[in-house]
C-alpha positions in Angstrom: 47.1 -41.7 135.5 47.9 -40.6 132.0 51.5 -40.1 130.7 50.6 -37.8 127.9 52.5 -37.4 124.7 49.6 -36.2 122.6 46.3 -34.5 123.5 43.8 -37.3 123.6 40.8 -38.5 125.4 40.7 -41.9 127.2 38.1 -44.4 128.2 36.9 -44.2 131.8 37.4 -47.3 133.9 35.4 -47.9 137.1 38.6 -48.6 139.0 42.1 -47.0 139.0 43.8 -47.6 135.6 47.1 -46.8 134.1 47.1 -45.6 130.5 50.3 -45.5 128.3 50.3 -43.3 125.2 53.0 -43.7 122.6 53.4 -41.9 119.3 52.9 -43.6 115.9 50.0 -45.8 117.2 46.3 -45.6 117.7 45.4 -49.1 118.7 45.5 -51.0 122.0 47.1 -54.4 122.4 46.3 -56.4 125.6 49.4 -58.4 125.5 51.9 -58.9 128.4 55.6 -59.2 128.8 58.0 -60.5 131.4 60.5 -57.7 130.8 60.5 -55.0 133.5 61.4 -51.6 131.9 64.6 -50.1 133.2 64.4 -46.5 134.4 65.9 -44.0 132.1 65.8 -40.5 133.5 67.3 -39.1 130.3 64.6 -40.3 128.0 63.0 -37.5 125.9 60.4 -37.1 123.2 60.6 -35.7 119.7 59.1 -32.5 121.1 62.0 -32.0 123.4 65.1 -33.9 122.0 67.3 -32.1 124.5 66.6 -31.5 128.2 69.4 -29.0 128.9 71.2 -26.6 126.6 74.6 -25.4 127.8 75.7 -21.9 126.6 79.3 -21.1 127.4 82.5 -19.5 126.0 84.6 -22.4 124.8 87.9 -20.8 125.3 87.1 -20.1 128.9 85.4 -23.2 130.3 85.1 -25.9 127.7 87.7 -28.2 129.2 87.2 -27.4 132.8 84.1 -26.1 134.5 81.6 -26.7 131.7 83.0 -30.1 130.9 82.6 -31.2 134.5 79.1 -29.8 134.6 78.2 -31.6 131.3 79.6 -34.9 132.6 77.7 -34.6 135.9 74.4 -34.0 134.1 75.0 -36.9 131.8 75.8 -39.2 134.7 72.3 -38.6 136.0 70.9 -39.3 132.5 70.0 -35.7 131.7 70.2 -35.3 127.9 72.4 -32.3 127.6 73.4 -30.3 124.5 76.7 -28.6 124.0 78.0 -27.2 120.8 80.5 -29.9 120.0 77.9 -32.7 119.7 74.5 -33.5 118.3 74.9 -31.6 115.0 74.8 -33.5 111.7 77.6 -32.9 109.3 76.9 -30.3 106.6 74.4 -28.4 108.7 74.7 -24.7 109.1 75.9 -24.6 112.7 74.1 -21.5 114.0 70.6 -22.4 112.9 71.2 -25.9 114.4 72.2 -24.4 117.7 69.2 -22.1 117.7 66.9 -25.1 117.0 68.6 -27.0 119.9 67.8 -24.1 122.2 64.1 -24.1 121.1 63.9 -27.8 121.7 65.4 -27.7 125.2 63.5 -27.5 128.5 66.3 -25.8 130.5 69.2 -23.5 129.4 72.2 -23.2 131.7 74.3 -20.1 130.8 77.9 -20.0 132.0 78.9 -16.4 132.0 82.7 -16.2 132.0 85.3 -13.4 131.4 85.2 -13.6 127.6 81.6 -14.7 127.1 80.7 -11.3 125.6 83.6 -11.5 123.2 81.7 -14.1 121.2 78.9 -12.8 118.9 77.9 -16.5 118.7 77.4 -16.7 122.5 75.4 -13.4 122.5 73.1 -14.6 119.8 72.6 -17.8 121.7 71.7 -15.8 124.8 69.2 -13.6 122.8 67.4 -16.8 121.7 67.5 -18.3 125.2 65.8 -15.3 126.7 63.3 -15.3 123.9 62.4 -18.9 124.7 62.1 -18.0 128.4 59.6 -15.3 127.6 57.6 -17.1 124.9 57.9 -20.8 125.8 58.5 -20.7 129.6 62.0 -22.2 129.2 63.9 -22.3 132.5 67.1 -20.3 132.4 69.8 -20.8 135.1 72.8 -18.4 135.0 76.2 -19.3 136.4 78.5 -16.4 136.9 82.0 -18.0 136.5 84.6 -15.6 138.0 82.6 -12.6 136.8 80.5 -10.2 138.8 76.8 -10.5 138.0 76.5 -6.7 137.9 79.0 -6.7 135.0 76.6 -8.9 133.1 73.6 -6.8 134.0 75.2 -3.4 133.2 77.7 -4.5 130.6 80.7 -3.2 132.6 84.1 -4.8 133.3 85.1 -7.4 130.7 81.6 -7.2 129.2 81.9 -3.5 128.7 85.3 -4.0 127.1 83.8 -6.5 124.7 81.0 -4.2 123.6 83.6 -1.4 123.0 84.9 -3.5 120.2 81.6 -3.9 118.4 81.6 -0.5 116.6 80.7 -2.1 113.3 77.8 -4.1 114.7 74.3 -2.9 113.9 72.6 -1.0 116.7 69.6 -3.2 116.7 71.7 -6.3 117.2 73.7 -4.5 120.0 70.4 -3.6 121.7 69.2 -7.2 121.6 72.5 -8.4 123.2 72.3 -5.7 125.9 68.7 -6.5 126.7 69.4 -10.2 127.0 72.4 -9.7 129.2 70.5 -7.3 131.5 67.6 -9.8 131.8 69.8 -12.8 132.4 71.9 -10.9 134.9 68.8 -10.3 137.0 68.0 -14.0 137.3 68.8 -16.1 140.3 71.8 -18.3 139.8 75.2 -19.2 141.1 78.3 -17.1 141.5 81.5 -19.1 141.2 84.3 -17.1 142.8 85.9 -18.8 145.8 85.6 -22.3 147.2 85.2 -25.7 145.5 83.7 -25.6 142.0 82.4 -29.2 142.5 80.0 -27.8 145.1 78.5 -25.4 142.6 78.3 -28.2 140.0 76.6 -30.5 142.4 74.0 -27.9 143.4 73.4 -27.0 139.8 72.9 -30.6 138.7 70.6 -31.3 141.7 68.5 -28.2 140.9 68.2 -29.1 137.2 67.3 -32.7 137.9 64.6 -31.7 140.4 63.2 -29.3 137.8 63.1 -31.9 135.1 61.6 -34.9 137.0 57.8 -35.1 137.4 56.5 -34.5 140.9 56.1 -37.8 142.7 52.8 -38.7 144.2 52.7 -39.3 148.0 52.3 -42.9 149.0 52.6 -44.5 152.5 56.0 -45.8 153.5 56.9 -49.3 154.5 54.2 -50.9 152.3 53.9 -54.7 152.7 53.6 -56.9 149.6 53.7 -54.0 147.0 57.1 -54.7 145.5 56.1 -57.9 143.8 52.8 -56.4 142.6 54.6 -53.4 141.3 57.2 -55.5 139.4 54.4 -57.6 137.9 52.5 -54.5 136.7 55.5 -52.9 135.2 56.2 -56.0 133.2 52.9 -55.5 131.4 53.9 -52.1 130.0 56.7 -53.0 127.5 58.1 -49.5 127.7 60.4 -50.2 124.8 57.3 -50.5 122.6 55.5 -47.7 120.8 52.0 -49.0 121.0 49.2 -47.6 123.2 48.3 -49.7 126.2 45.6 -49.5 128.9 45.9 -51.7 132.1 43.0 -51.9 134.5 43.4 -52.6 138.3 40.3 -54.0 139.8 39.3 -55.5 143.1 37.5 -54.9 146.4 37.6 -51.4 148.0 40.5 -50.7 150.3 43.0 -53.4 149.1 45.4 -50.8 147.6 44.4 -50.4 144.0 45.0 -46.6 144.0 48.2 -46.9 146.0 49.5 -49.4 143.4 48.5 -47.0 140.6 50.4 -44.2 142.3 53.5 -46.4 142.7 53.4 -47.2 139.0 53.0 -43.5 138.1 56.1 -42.6 140.2 58.1 -45.3 138.4 57.4 -44.4 134.8 56.1 -40.7 134.7 59.7 -39.4 134.1 59.8 -41.2 130.7 57.1 -38.9 129.2 56.9 -35.3 128.3 53.7 -34.8 130.4 52.0 -37.0 133.0 48.8 -36.6 135.0 47.2 -38.8 137.6 43.4 -38.8 137.6 41.9 -40.2 140.7 38.2 -41.2 141.3 37.5 -41.1 137.6 34.0 -42.6 137.8 32.9 -40.2 140.5 34.3 -37.2 138.5 32.6 -38.3 135.3 29.3 -38.7 137.1 29.3 -35.2 138.5 31.4 -33.2 136.0 30.9 -35.2 132.8 33.5 -36.3 130.2 34.3 -32.8 129.1 35.6 -31.8 132.6 37.8 -34.9 132.6 39.2 -34.1 129.2 40.1 -30.6 130.3 42.1 -32.1 133.2 44.0 -34.2 130.7 45.1 -31.2 128.7 48.6 -30.1 129.8 
């Protein structure tokens, strides 16, 4: 199993092993610790300082729907950006926002009645859809008391907003229209009737499931694994930035691979990328080191 922050090759143990890679270090220190790392689902890396970017019209939803959505995401430890936090003083605000979009894994766009009245929001949306096409960013639209067809076709309140943009360059208008049309075709949620909390809960659950790494299947009701897992986790020192390799050895069939899978499930979410390589010795024997290195490349 390799939680992978940087592309790198590893040594090949003859039994299951767990390898931690941290930035700013190239050495391995076989020291132990009695501190068990706490799970932090919101931890991120320098590549993705934000997990979710919220795009919304402040006058419409800042103090109601978007605020409740933001709070729900943060309660789950999802590192979420909204335009009233995270910017250093003195920065030019729009470039900072565009950078935040680039550095986010998911963008949630709350389309509301006056969304298109904001050139700022429309420029955000253009960047978001660009990141979707070029970086594979996940985009989730929420149509808050607006018809998705009005977003797609720029009719209704969206058409009224565009009627007031007579002095805007045609090229910029076309980018806005293309972004709205593309976003309006995406699968999302339509908030019109019913409890808004239900939509928020579904959105948060969806986002959380998209962000967390896929867990490996392990047998249920394992006997004696909890104490072993706690002991192994204490060796990782997750608060440290060094590189660490921990080998698990013993007779066949005693649960070495199962224990390695349990460790992976506990810590994989704290890394940008993670991969579990099973039967390393056998794979190396038949495919060589190069094939293993290709599997480690995200």
